[in-house]
N, C-alpha and C positions, 0 to 999 in steps of 0.2 A: 639369588641363586644363579648358577650357570645356565646357559641355553639348554632347553629340553627339546626332545623330539616331539613331532606331531603326535605320534602314537602315545607318548607319555602324557601329553596335554589332554588327550581323550580321557585317559584314566583319571587325571586330575579333576576334569569337569564331572566325571561320574561320581567322584567323592564328595562333590558339592562344596569344596573348599574354594573360596574366592579371595582375590587379592585387590589392592587398591590401584595397581597399575599393571597393564599388560603391554608386551611388545611382540608383535607378530612380524618377523623379518625374514626375507628371502626372495628368490626369484619365482618360486612357484605360487603364482596368484591364487590358484585354486585352493591351496592349503590355507592361505591367509584368509580368503573368503570363508572357508569351512570353519576355521577357528572363530572368526567373528560371529558367524551364525550361531554356533554351538554356545559361545559365551553369552550372546544376547538372549538366547532362549533360556539359558540357565539363570540369567539375572532378571529376566522377565520385566523389563522396564517399559513403560508406555512412552508415546511420542513426546509427551510434555516434559519428560525427565531425560530426554535424549537429544544430544546436540552433536552435529558433524562439522568438522573443520578441515579445510585443505591447507596443509603446512605452508605452501607457496603463497597463499593469499591471506594468511592469518598470522597475527603476532602472538608471542607467548602470553602477553597481557590478556588477549582476548580468550585464549584457551584456559589460562589460569582463573580468570573471573568466572567462566563457565563452571570450572571444577569447584570453585569456592561457593557457588550458588547452592543453597540448600534444596534438596528434593521436594517436590510438591506431592503430598499424600503418598509417599513412597519411602522405602528404606534407603534406596540408592539413586544417584544421578549418574547417567552414563555420558561421557565425553569422548567422542572418536575423532582422532586426528589422522587424516589420510595423507599419503605421499610424504612421509617423514623424511625420505631420502632427498627431498628438495627444500627442507627447512633451512632457514637462514641460521648462520653460526651463533648469532646472539640470541636467538629464540631457543636454540638447542641447549645453550648454556643455562638459560632460565629454567627450562624443564628439568635439567639435570639437578639443579638445586632443589626442585620440588620433591625429588625422590627421597630426600632425607626428612622430609616433613610433610607426609601425605595427609590427606583428608579422608577419614573413614566413610563419610556419607557419599563419596563420589568414586566412580571407577574410571580411570583414564586409559584409553586404549589407543596405542600407537601402531600404525600400519607403515611398514617399510618395505615396499615391493621391489626389492633389488637385492644384489649380493652385498650384504652388509660388511662382509670381510674385506671388501676392497674400497670401503669408505675412505675418502681422501681429505675430507674437511674435518679438521682436528676436533672442533666442538661437537659435531654430529657423531664422530667416532667415540668421543668422550660420553656422549649421551647413551650410545649403545652399550658401552662398557659399564656405565652406571646402572643401566637397566638389568644387565645380565648378572651383576654382582649384588644388587640391592635385595634385601629380605622383603622389600615392599612391592617388588615387581616379579612377574612371571614372564620370562622371555622364551619365545618359542621359535625354533629354527625351522623355517618354511622353505628351505632350499629345494632345488630340483632333485627328484628322487632317482636313485640308482635302479637298474632293471630288477634287481632282487627285491627292492623295496616296493616297486610298482606291482610285482607279482603278489606280494603280501597285502598291498592295498586293494588289489582286485578281489583277493580271497576274502579279506575282511568285509569289504563292501557287500559282496554277495551273501556272506554269512549274516551281516546285519539285516538283510532283507529276507532271511529265512531260506536262502538257496545255497546249494553246494555246486562246485565246478571242479572239473578235472584239470590236470596240468596242461593238457592239450587245448582246452578252451581258453585258459589264461594266456597261453603262448599266442593263440590266434588273435586274441583281443589286442595284444601288444603289437603283433605283426601289422594289424590294420591301423592301429592308432599311435604307435610309437610310445613315448613316455608322457604324452600330454594328458594329465589327469582330468582335465575338463572334458575332453572328448571321450576318454575312458568312462568317466562317470555317466555321461549321457548314454553311452553304449550299454553300460550295466542296467541303467534305468529302463531303457528300451527292451532289453532282453528279459528283464524280470516281468515287465508288463505283458510281454508276448507270451511268456511261459504260463502266466496266471497264478493264482493263489495256490491251487492244488498241487501243481507240479513242483517238486522239491529240488530237482537237479536241472541245471541249465546245460544243454549239450551243444556240440558242434553243429548239429542239424538246425538248432534254434538260430545260430548265428548265420547259417546259410540262408535261412528262410527270411530273416529280418534285414539282412543287408545285401542279399544278392551277391555275396562275395565269391569270387573265384580268383585263382592266381593270375588268370590271364586278364580278366576284366572285372573291375568293381568301381563303385562310385568315387572311392578315394583316388583311384588311378586316373579316372576321368577328370577330377579336380586338378590333379597334378599336371595332366596334359593341357588343360585350359590355362593354368597359370604359366606354363612355358610356351603358350601359343602354338602348340603343335596340332594344327587342324586335322591333318590326316589321322593321327592316333586318336585324337579325341573323338572323331567321327566313327572310327572303328569300334572303339570301346562303347559308344552310345548305341551303336547298331547291335552289338553283342548283348548289351544289358537288356534292351527291349526285346530282343529275340528270345531271351531266357526268362521273359516274363517280368522284367523289372518294372517297378511302380514309377510311372512318368512323373507323378507329383513329387515323389521322394528325389528323383533325379533332378527335377527343376529346383527343389529346395537346396540340394547340394551345390548346383551351379550358382544359384542366387547367393549362397553363403560364401562361395569362393570369390564372386565378383565384389560383394560388400567388403570382404576382408582385403582385397587388392585396393579397393578405393579408399578405405580407411587408412591403410598403410601409406598410400600416395599422399593423402591429405595430411597426415601426421608429419611426413617428411618434408613435402614441398610447401605446405601452407603454415605448419606450426613450427617447422625447424627442428623437429625432433630427430634424434639419431636412430640408426638401425637397431641398436641395443634397446633404446627406450621404446621404440615402436614394437619390437619383438615382445617386450615385457607386457606392454599395454594390450596387445592382441593374443597374448599367451602362445606365442610360437616357440616351440622347444628349440634349443640350441642346435639339436641335430639336424632340424629342417630349415633353420634360419638362413644359412648360406645360399641354399638353392632357391628359397623364396625370394630373397632380396635381389638375387641375380635375375630372376624372372620378372620382378617387379619393374625393372628398368625398361622392359618390352612394352609396358602399358602406359597409357596416358589418362589423366583424370577426365578429360573430355570424352574419350571413348568409353571409359567405364561407366560414367554417368549415362551416356547414351544406351549402353548395354542394359542398364537397369530399367530403362523405360521399355526395352524390348522384352525383357523378362516379365514386367508387369502385364504387358499385352498378351504374352504367351500364357501366363497364369490364367488370365480371365478366358482366353480362348480354349485352353484345355479343359477347364472346370465347367464351362458352359456348352462344350461340344462344338463350338464355332470352327475349331481347327483340329486336325489330328495331332497327336503327341509328337510324332516323328518329325513332321515338317516344322512344328513350333520349336522344338528342342534344337533342331539343326540350324534354324535361323539365329537362335541365341549364340550358339557356338561360333557361328560365322561372324556375328557382331563382335564378340569378345576377342576373337583370334585374328580378325582381319588385319 
């Protein structure tokens, strides 16, 4: 069958119909992870009957041998192949052949975390084409979502958790998180926990209370100024957040996440030789924010980022034990990162 939407895959899973092969392909890693989790839950296979391969480190022979192995005290054996976008051409060809003669006792799951429409390797492109046209395979399009789709995603996620939201709440969540489904999912989880079981509607007031968001100052703006090494603005936002009763531990967590993301990106590019596109995909950085992020990344060094993490660890201990006040500890971190 042709590629289906993520939303249609959810309906397919609900119908409890299973296939011998699945392909989850696209730049939105959150959707790929979500599809994999839902399918794994539906198949309900234990660790003895589950095997994971990385395409760049495994041959088609290894993968097919695992697929041909009979399940142990189970109806199905699951074989997951990650990073199919890095699979060798000869291995992609072998897997293409498998699609015409699949094994019913195994479920082969292929994860392609990239824009499959731009695939340039002929055999990998052929594998994608075979998957999308084979009656033995369900191919799911996990591309980046348009804003209208993100709005629908937010609404459906809240509905699934038994909550209702207004258009203004949905718009505010997008304003704060962009189209990054991972951040949005975490925000929805946080808001639902804050609202509690008895409250059926999540409001703008809930967002204000959980994130400390204002148009002038919020933790996301703080992270942005730290990325760009703007000490003056970062200090101003920090002061305003704390003056408005912002949680110092939450602020510290945001700064820590920002520094770790910068460090991971520097390591991927400078030590592993990954491209900006590959790094953005691995760290789930939306295309809309990627240009500014990688421009700011050039201002940081691995040595200083590692040093800043040590400062963050000391500040975390000092704040939680009361050995130091939150303001001075957080200011030291900002100075360390932005110096």
